[in-house]
C-alpha positions in Angstrom: 198.3 104.2 -26.5 201.8 103.3 -27.4 203.2 100.8 -29.9 206.7 99.5 -30.4 208.9 97.5 -32.8 211.8 95.9 -31.0 215.0 95.2 -32.8 217.5 92.6 -31.8 220.7 91.3 -33.4 218.7 88.6 -35.1 215.4 90.2 -35.9 212.4 92.3 -35.1 209.2 91.7 -33.2 206.5 93.7 -34.7 203.4 94.1 -32.6 200.2 95.9 -33.2 198.2 96.7 -30.1 194.9 98.3 -29.3 194.4 99.4 -25.7 190.8 99.7 -24.5 191.7 103.0 -22.9 193.2 104.5 -26.1 191.5 107.7 -27.1 194.4 109.7 -28.7 194.6 109.7 -32.5 198.0 108.4 -33.7 197.7 108.8 -37.5 197.9 111.7 -39.9 195.8 111.8 -43.1 197.3 109.5 -45.7 196.6 108.7 -49.4 193.7 106.4 -48.5 192.2 108.2 -45.6 194.9 107.4 -43.0 198.4 106.1 -43.2 198.6 102.3 -43.5 202.1 102.2 -41.9 202.5 104.0 -38.6 202.8 101.5 -35.8 204.9 99.2 -38.0 206.8 101.4 -40.4 206.9 99.0 -43.4 204.3 97.6 -45.7 203.3 94.0 -45.2 200.5 91.7 -46.4 199.9 88.1 -47.3 200.8 86.7 -50.7 198.1 87.4 -53.4 195.6 84.6 -53.6 196.6 83.1 -50.2 193.7 81.8 -48.2 194.7 82.6 -44.6 194.1 79.7 -42.2 193.0 80.9 -38.7 192.9 78.7 -35.7 190.8 79.9 -32.8 192.0 78.8 -29.3 189.0 79.1 -26.9 190.9 77.7 -23.9 190.4 79.9 -20.8 187.6 81.7 -22.5 185.8 84.2 -20.3 182.1 83.8 -19.6 179.8 85.4 -22.2 182.6 85.5 -24.9 182.6 83.6 -28.2 185.9 84.1 -30.0 185.1 81.7 -32.8 181.9 83.6 -33.7 183.8 87.0 -33.5 186.5 85.6 -35.8 183.9 84.4 -38.3 182.2 87.7 -38.3 185.5 89.4 -38.9 186.2 87.1 -41.9 182.8 88.0 -43.4 183.3 91.7 -42.7 186.7 92.1 -44.3 185.9 89.7 -47.2 182.9 91.8 -48.1 184.9 94.9 -48.7 187.7 93.3 -50.6 187.8 93.2 -54.4 188.5 90.3 -56.8 189.2 87.8 -54.0 192.0 89.9 -52.5 191.0 88.8 -49.0 190.5 85.1 -48.3 190.4 83.7 -44.8 189.0 80.5 -43.2 188.9 78.9 -39.8 190.7 75.6 -39.3 190.2 73.1 -36.5 193.8 71.8 -36.3 196.2 74.4 -35.0 199.0 72.7 -37.0 197.2 73.9 -40.2 197.1 77.5 -39.1 198.8 80.6 -40.5 197.3 82.8 -37.7 196.3 82.0 -34.1 193.6 84.0 -32.2 193.5 83.3 -28.5 192.4 84.8 -25.2 194.8 86.7 -22.9 194.7 84.0 -20.1 195.3 81.0 -22.4 198.6 79.2 -22.5 200.6 80.3 -25.6 200.7 77.7 -28.4 203.6 79.3 -30.2 206.9 80.9 -29.3 210.0 82.3 -31.1 213.7 81.9 -30.4 214.5 84.6 -33.0 212.4 87.3 -31.5 210.6 86.3 -28.3 206.9 87.2 -28.0 205.7 89.3 -25.1 202.5 90.6 -23.7 201.5 94.2 -23.2 198.2 93.7 -21.5 196.5 95.7 -24.3 193.0 94.9 -25.4 194.3 93.4 -28.6 197.8 92.5 -29.7 199.0 91.1 -33.0 202.6 89.9 -33.1 204.8 88.6 -35.8 208.5 88.1 -36.3 210.5 89.8 -39.2 214.2 89.5 -39.6 216.5 92.3 -40.6 216.4 90.9 -44.1 212.6 91.5 -44.2 211.7 87.8 -43.9 208.7 86.7 -41.9 209.8 83.9 -39.6 207.3 81.1 -38.7 206.6 81.0 -35.0 207.4 77.7 -33.3 204.9 75.4 -31.7 205.5 74.8 -28.0 204.8 71.1 -28.6 207.7 70.8 -31.0 205.7 70.3 -34.2 206.7 72.0 -37.4 204.9 75.3 -37.9 203.9 77.8 -40.6 202.1 80.1 -38.1 203.2 83.6 -39.0 201.0 85.7 -36.6 199.7 85.4 -33.0 196.8 87.5 -31.9 195.9 88.0 -28.3 192.5 89.3 -27.3 192.0 90.7 -23.8 188.3 91.3 -23.1 189.1 92.4 -19.6 190.3 95.7 -21.0 187.0 96.5 -22.6 184.5 99.0 -21.1 181.7 96.6 -22.0 181.7 93.0 -23.5 179.5 94.2 -26.3 182.6 95.7 -28.0 184.4 92.3 -28.0 183.5 91.5 -31.6 184.7 95.0 -32.7 188.1 94.4 -31.1 188.5 91.0 -32.9 187.6 92.5 -36.3 190.0 95.4 -35.6 192.9 93.0 -35.0 192.0 91.2 -38.2 192.7 94.4 -40.0 196.2 94.3 -38.6 196.6 90.7 -39.6 195.6 91.7 -43.2 198.3 94.4 -43.4 197.0 97.6 -41.9 200.0 98.5 -39.7 198.3 101.6 -38.2 195.4 103.1 -36.3 193.0 105.6 -37.8 192.6 109.1 -36.5 188.8 108.9 -36.9 186.6 107.3 -34.2 184.1 106.4 -36.9 186.6 103.9 -38.4 187.0 100.3 -37.2 190.8 100.8 -37.2 190.6 103.6 -34.7 192.6 102.7 -31.5 189.4 102.3 -29.5 187.1 100.4 -32.0 183.4 101.0 -31.6 182.1 99.6 -34.9 181.9 96.0 -36.1 182.8 96.3 -39.7 185.3 98.3 -41.8 184.4 101.9 -42.8 184.9 103.3 -46.2 188.3 104.6 -45.1 189.2 101.3 -43.6 188.3 99.6 -46.9 190.3 102.2 -48.9 193.3 101.8 -46.7 193.3 98.0 -47.0 193.0 98.2 -50.8 195.9 100.7 -50.8 198.0 98.3 -48.9 197.1 95.2 -51.0 197.9 96.8 -54.4 201.3 98.0 -53.5 204.6 96.2 -53.2 205.0 94.8 -49.7 208.3 95.1 -47.9 207.4 91.9 -46.1 205.3 89.1 -47.6 203.7 86.4 -45.4 
């Protein structure tokens, strides 16, 4: 698979994508099992103690898919491997309360950005956020004109999967990117491998997230 970070005069769109057809390892061994900064070459994570509010947009949801259930499973999976409350996430019912939006590939976007326009790659999963040249995370703007503190937009494309049974794995994988893992693992046994086939973080996934969280971030959300 490929991954890009696009610079403009005003800022940078960082996106973390997982393609359903991605089989090639992209990461060399790092201090916690694999490098936490490869697709996006800087460290980022949420402010310590912040309880990340996630809104799940189920509009245009494909048959046999339950994005809300997958997000809640992801919250439980990542919370279970964190220490001392490092990871806190919850689902909100009002999009205007959200820090992060999860939505399906065919749904109408709820946010946009004039600073660094969002774009679609058609990958199985895609996490996007906007960072300025001064390393400031810029809130994405609601298309309805309301004030926003949404920092990340996550697109899930179940049509790229070999089988719908791996849909929850894809969602939990993208949640790893949301939390600060800006890379993919070299090991197919890891959740953060580019073609996820497990439904919870491996020991190396857990080590990598802990490595990210205890170090100074270049960008804080």
